[in-house]
C-alpha positions in Angstrom: 102.4 103.4 82.1 104.8 105.3 84.1 104.6 108.9 85.3 106.1 111.9 84.2 108.1 113.1 86.9 106.5 114.6 89.7 102.9 113.6 88.6 100.8 110.6 89.3 99.1 108.1 87.1 96.4 105.7 89.1 99.0 102.7 88.5 101.5 104.1 90.8 98.8 104.5 93.3 97.3 101.2 93.1 100.3 99.7 93.5 101.2 101.8 96.9 97.7 100.6 98.1 98.2 97.1 97.1 101.7 97.2 99.0 99.9 98.9 102.2 97.4 96.4 102.3 100.1 92.9 101.7 101.9 94.8 104.7 98.6 95.0 106.4 97.8 91.5 106.3 101.1 90.5 107.5 101.2 92.4 110.5 97.7 92.1 111.9 97.7 88.8 113.0 100.5 89.7 115.1 98.6 92.9 116.5 98.4 91.9 120.7 99.7 88.8 120.1 102.5 87.0 121.1 105.9 87.8 118.6 109.2 87.5 118.6 111.3 91.2 119.3 114.8 91.8 118.5 117.2 94.7 119.4 119.0 96.5 116.7 122.3 97.6 116.9 121.2 101.1 117.1 119.1 100.4 120.2 115.6 100.2 118.6 113.3 96.9 118.9 112.3 94.9 115.7 109.6 92.1 115.9 108.5 89.7 113.4 105.8 91.6 111.9 108.3 94.4 111.0 109.9 91.8 109.2 107.2 90.1 107.2 105.7 93.5 106.3 108.8 94.6 104.4 109.0 90.8 103.0 105.7 91.0 101.6 106.1 94.3 100.1 109.1 93.8 98.4 107.8 90.4 96.7 105.5 92.5 95.2 107.6 95.3 94.0 110.0 92.2 92.6 107.1 91.4 90.2 105.5 95.0 89.5 108.5 97.2 89.6 111.6 95.3 89.2 113.7 97.8 88.0 112.7 100.6 90.8 114.9 101.1 93.6 113.9 100.0 97.3 115.2 101.3 100.2 113.6 99.6 103.3 114.0 99.6 107.0 114.5 96.3 107.7 116.0 94.9 104.6 118.5 97.5 103.4 119.0 99.2 99.7 118.2 97.4 96.4 119.1 99.5 93.4 119.0 102.6 95.2 120.7 104.5 92.3 117.5 103.9 90.0 115.5 106.6 89.1 112.3 105.6 90.8 113.2 104.1 94.5 110.4 102.8 97.2 111.5 103.8 100.7 109.6 101.6 103.1 109.3 101.3 106.7 106.6 98.5 107.6 106.3 99.7 111.0 106.6 103.4 112.0 106.2 103.4 115.6 107.1 99.5 116.7 107.0 100.8 120.3 103.6 101.3 119.8 102.7 98.2 118.2 104.6 96.3 120.6 102.3 98.3 123.7 99.2 97.1 121.8 98.7 100.9 120.5 97.1 101.3 117.2 98.8 104.8 116.5 101.8 103.0 114.6 102.0 103.1 110.8 103.1 101.5 107.6 104.6 103.9 105.5 105.6 103.7 101.7 107.3 106.4 99.4 108.3 106.7 96.2 110.8 109.0 95.1 111.6 110.1 91.8 115.4 111.6 91.3 115.5 111.7 95.1 112.3 114.0 96.0 109.1 112.4 97.6 106.5 112.3 94.6 103.7 109.5 96.3 103.6 108.8 100.2 100.9 106.4 102.2 100.6 106.1 106.0 98.5 102.8 106.4 97.6 102.1 110.2 96.1 98.4 109.5 94.2 97.8 112.6 91.8 101.3 112.3 91.7 101.1 108.8 92.4 104.5 108.1 95.0 105.4 104.8 96.6 108.5 104.4 97.0 108.9 100.8 99.7 111.9 98.9 100.6 112.2 95.9 102.0 114.7 93.8 99.9 117.3 91.6 96.8 115.6 93.7 94.8 116.3 96.9 95.3 114.3 99.7 93.4 111.6 101.0 92.2 110.2 104.1 90.6 106.9 103.3 89.7 107.9 100.0 88.2 111.5 101.3 90.2 114.5 100.9 91.0 116.3 103.6 93.3 119.4 104.4 95.4 121.1 107.2 93.5 123.5 109.3 94.5 127.8 109.3 96.3 128.9 112.6 98.8 131.4 111.8 99.8 132.1 115.8 102.1 130.2 117.5 99.8 131.0 121.0 97.2 129.1 119.1 99.3 126.0 118.1 99.0 122.4 118.5 102.3 121.0 119.0 103.4 117.4 118.5 107.0 115.3 118.7 107.4 111.9 119.3 109.6 112.2 122.5 111.6 114.5 123.5 114.7 112.4 124.5 115.3 111.8 120.5 116.5 115.5 120.2 120.4 116.1 121.0 121.4 119.1 123.1 120.7 122.0 120.7 117.5 120.0 119.4 116.2 120.0 123.1 116.7 123.4 123.4 115.0 124.3 120.3 112.1 121.7 121.6 111.9 123.5 124.7 111.5 127.2 122.9 108.6 125.9 121.0 107.0 123.9 123.4 106.8 127.3 125.7 105.4 129.1 122.7 102.7 127.1 121.6 99.3 126.6 123.0 99.4 122.6 124.3 101.9 119.6 123.2 101.7 116.2 122.3 103.9 113.5 122.9 104.2 110.1 120.8 102.8 109.4 118.0 105.1 109.1 115.4 103.4 108.9 111.9 100.0 108.9 112.9 100.8 112.6 114.5 101.4 113.6 110.7 98.3 112.1 109.2 96.3 113.7 111.6 97.8 117.0 111.0 97.3 116.7 107.6 93.2 116.1 108.3 93.3 119.4 110.4 94.3 117.9 114.1 97.3 119.4 114.2 99.7 122.3 113.6 103.3 121.3 114.5 105.6 118.4 114.4 109.4 118.8 115.4 111.6 115.8 115.2 115.8 115.2 114.7 117.4 111.9 113.7 114.9 110.6 111.1 116.2 108.1 108.5 114.9 108.3 104.9 112.0 105.7 105.5 110.9 107.7 108.6 109.9 111.2 106.1 109.8 110.2 102.8 106.0 109.2 102.8 105.5 111.5 104.8 106.1 114.8 102.4 103.7 114.0 99.7 101.1 113.4 102.8 101.0 116.8 104.7 102.2 119.3 101.4 99.3 117.5 99.7 96.6 118.5 102.4 97.9 122.2 102.2 100.8 122.1 104.4 104.6 122.0 104.4 107.8 119.8 105.0 110.7 121.1 105.6 114.2 120.7 107.4 115.4 123.0 110.3 116.9 125.2 107.7 113.4 125.6 105.8 114.9 123.8 103.1 112.2 120.9 100.6 113.1 117.5 102.0 114.7 115.0 99.6 116.8 111.9 100.1 119.8 113.8 100.9 118.3 115.7 104.4 119.8 114.6 107.4 116.6 113.6 109.4 116.0 117.3 111.4 112.7 118.1 109.5 109.5 120.1 110.7 105.6 119.6 109.7 103.1 122.9 109.3 99.7 122.5 108.8 99.5 126.7 108.0 102.7 127.7 106.1 102.1 131.4 107.8 104.1 129.3 110.8 106.6 128.4 109.1 108.6 131.2 109.6 107.8 131.5 113.4 109.2 128.2 114.1 112.3 128.4 111.6 113.4 131.7 113.9 112.2 130.2 117.2 113.9 126.8 116.6 117.3 128.7 115.1 
C-alpha cells in the first residue's frame, strides 16, 4: 500500500529499515579492516564499503519499489523525475569510517514531489538507528526522542563537520555563530543531527551539502521537534542548494538567521 502524500505507511518505514539493514550488512565486514580507497573528482574519498552498501540498497529497491526513482551518491540517478524518489548516502562520513571512528552513518530518504517525508540515520556499528517519518515522532532504536529546550544562543551547543568546508562568506557566518554560542563541536557528519534530534545538541550549520547529504536528516530532526532550513530560513527540498541549518529549539531559528545573514 502506498502512502498518501506526506503520510508514511508502515510498509514505507519497513522497507526503509530493510534498506538500512542491507547497507549495514555490507558495511560491517569492512570496518577497521583492509579495503580499497579511491578519490572522486571532488577530492572526497570513496571505499569498497560505500559502493557495496549502495549496491545492496539498489538491489532491494529494484525488487520492492521498481517504479520509484533513486538518487545515490555512488551510482547516480535513475527515474529521478518520479513522484517518489529514494535518496541514498551509503556512508555519510567516509573519512570517519576510514579512520575507524563509528560516527559515520547510512542515510536513506524518501522524497515525495521533491519534499523529504521519510529519513533514516543508521549507525551500523553501534546499532543506533534514527527513523523520522511525516506525521510520526522520530525514534532512536525504536523509542521516541525529542530535541531539547534552549531558547538563547549563549547556552547553545553548536556543531559543524568542518569549518574549512565553508566558502569565505560561510566562514564569517561560522565565526559569528561560534563566538555567540556556548561551545563548538567539530566533526560528526550525520551523527550530529541524530544527537541533536535526541536532545544532545542545539545548532548545526553546514554549507556545500548535496541532496543525499541532507534529505534524510530533515524528517529525523523535524519529527523530534526541531527545524531544518536553508540559510534564508526556507524549508529544504530537492532544489535546495546545500547551505543548511538544524535547530533543536525552534526559538533559536530567528536569532541564528540574523547572526549568519
